[in-house]
C-alpha positions in Angstrom: 105.1 70.6 102.6 101.9 72.6 101.9 101.4 73.3 105.6 105.0 74.6 105.8 104.4 76.9 102.8 101.1 78.3 104.3 102.8 78.7 107.7 105.6 80.6 105.9 103.1 82.8 104.2 101.5 83.6 107.5 104.9 84.5 109.1 105.8 86.6 106.1 102.4 88.4 106.3 102.9 89.1 110.0 106.4 90.4 109.8 106.1 92.2 106.4 106.0 95.7 107.7 108.4 95.1 110.5 111.2 93.3 108.6 110.7 92.9 104.9 109.9 96.4 103.9 113.0 98.0 105.6 115.2 95.3 104.2 113.7 95.6 100.8 114.2 99.4 100.8 117.8 98.9 102.0 118.5 96.3 99.3 116.9 98.5 96.6 119.0 101.5 97.8 122.2 99.4 97.7 121.3 98.1 94.3 120.5 101.6 93.0 123.9 102.9 94.3 125.7 99.9 92.9 124.0 100.4 89.5 125.0 104.1 89.5 128.6 103.3 90.3 128.6 100.6 87.6 127.1 102.9 85.1 129.7 105.6 85.9 132.6 103.2 86.0 131.8 101.0 83.0 132.4 103.5 80.1 136.1 104.0 81.1 136.5 100.3 81.7 135.0 99.5 78.3 137.0 102.1 76.6 
């Protein structure tokens, strides 16, 4: 189990810039847009 975890960390470290950063930025952008839409839409829904 520990070997699997350390191997996973190595893979994450190697592919961080190639995969995780773009996906993290995309997810953050989507969450920000969704949060904006929710903030704009929730006052009429609440009222």
